[in-house]
N, C-alpha and C positions, 0 to 999 in steps of 0.2 A: 277869726276862728279857723285855724288850720283844718284842712288843707286849702281853704279859700285864700285868695291873695288880696281881696279887697280890704281897704281900711274901713272898719265899721264905725269907729269913733276915735276922738283924740281929746287930750286934756293938756293944759298948760301948767307947768310946775315952775317954781322959782329956780333960777340959775344957781348952781352951787359949786362949780369947780369940781373938786374931787368928791363927788357924791357917792355914797355907799348904798347899793340896792339890796333889798331882801324881799322874798315872796312869803306872805303869811296868809294862808287860806285864799280868799278871793281878792286880796289886797296886795298892792305893790307899794312899799315904803322906800323913800330915799332919805338918807341922812344928809341934810344941807346945813353945814356949819354946826350949830347947837340945837337944831330942830329936826324933827321927823315930819316929813310931809308925804302925802300919798294919795292914791286913788283906789277906788273899789270898782271892780268889774261886775256888773249885775244887770240882767235883762238886756244884754247887748249894748250897754252904754257904760261910759266911765264917769264915776262920780267922785268929787273931791271929798276927802275925809278931814276932820279937824286936825290941825297940826299938834304935835306933842313937843313942848319945850323942855329941853334937858338942862339948859343953862351952862353947859360945857361942850366943847367941840367933840363931836362923836367920831370915834375911831373904828368901831366895829359894832355890827348888829347881826343877830341871827334869830330865827324863829323856830318854834317847835314844829314837828311834822304835822300836828293837828291844826296848827294856826291859832291856838287859843291864847298864846302870849309870845312875846319875844323879848330878847335881852340886849341891853345896850351898854357898851363900854365907852369911856371918854378919855381924853388925853391928860387929865389932871386929877383923876380920882381913882381910888381903889374899890369903889362901889359899882356893882353892876345893877343897873335899873331894870326892873321887870315892868313891861308895858302891856296893858290890857287893850287889845285892838278893838274890842267891842265897845269900850267906854272911852277909848282914845286918851288914856291917862296912865300915869305911873301907878302901878298896883303893888309894888314891893321893892325891896333892895336885898342884895347879897354882898356882904362885906368880905373882901379878899385880903390876904396878907400884904399885897402890893398892887401896883397898877397893872391891869391887863392891857395887852395891845392887839390880841386876836382871840376870837371865840370860835369854837367848833362844836356843832350840835350832833348828838347821837341820833342816828337815823330812826330810832324807835322812841326818842324823846325821854330816855331814862336819865341821861347825864349830860352835863355840859363841860367841855374842856376849855380852860383859859390859859393863854400863853402870857407869862410875865414879861414886863418890859426889859428885864435883864436876867441872865442866867439860863442854864440848860435844864429847864424843868417845866412842869405844867401842873396846874391845879385842877383837881377833879371835883365837880360839884354835882351832888345828887339833886335831881329836879323833883323827886318825891317829897323832899323836906326843904329844898332850897338852902342847903348848907354845904360847906366845903368839907369833903371827905378827907382831903389831904393833898400833899404835893408828891409828884412822882418825877424821877429823873428821866429825861428824854430829850433828844434833839427834836426840834419842831420842823416837820417837812410837810409837803403837800398831802401826803397820805397818812402819816403818823405824827403824833399819837392818835388813836381812834378807838371807839367802842365797837367791839365785835357783836354780831347778832346774838350770841349767847350771853351778852352782858359783860364779858371780860374786857379788859383794857389792854391794848397792845402799844408798847412804847419801844423806841429804838435807842439802844446803848451801843455806841461804836458800830460794829458791823452785825451785831446780834439784835434780834427782836425778842423782847421779854413780854410774857403774858401775865397780867395781874388779875387777881380776883376783883370783880367790879364793886364789891361792897367793902372789903377789908383792905384792898390794895396790896395784899400779900402776893408774892411771886409764886406762880403755880407751875410754870414751865418756860422754856426758852427755845428759840429757833436759831440755831447757829448759822451765821452768815445770812440770816434773813433780812438784814438791813440792806443787802445788795439788791433786793427785789422791790418792786412797787406793789403795795398792798391795796387791794380793792375788794370789797365784799358785795355780793349780789345774791338775790334769791333765784333759785332754779326750781320750777314747778314740775320738772320731769318731762318725759316724752308725752306728747299729746297726739291723739289719733288724727290722721290726715284724711282728707276727702279721697274717696276711691278713684276719682278721675284725675288726680294729680300725677300719680306714678304710672308709667307704662312698663309692661314686662320687657325684659331684655330679649332681643332677637339675635340670632346668629346666622342671618341669611348670607348665602354665598361662600360659606367656609366649609361646606361638605359635611355638616353634622346633621344626621336625620332627626326629626322631631321626636321619634320614639326612643332615642338613646337616653339612658339613665346614668347619672353621675353619682358616685358614692364617695 
């Protein structure tokens, strides 16, 4: 429990080589081969959760921000499995036009972006209906494509960033040369009041300015 440095508890998980981690709510899952294994942190201790067998080697997993479900892609299927972490079982499937190799979650849980195994495009999946809205042309980078806070989808074509409507995938505007930048969205809550004792008034001692002088 940060900022403490003591180890509170530990758990042993199967060795998996190139395991893929994801955090879902109070659980940490690891993709080990074709199975999902994990632990749950509750009451200051780590508890094993029942493994979920996928039957194919897992290549990507990502969870919703609320932790109510997560999505699994494998190396030999065009189907994304939807796993329910409360029942530790597969709760649904999403059929894609091809095999995905990477998954990217919307920070607000509205959409899922899947990268195809080949080609310069991405599939946009609505998580309200668990259906594929369509494919968009975009280079896949660490920052793009991405779902913006307003629900629009930003893709990169060449050196330009194109903004798409999040429901229709129609082009709404573009940012010329925007592909030269790194895109990162964050929330800013505005200025907050500071404690009165934090700031000290500026003093001009020793430079010959009387206290009564007024500046305009």
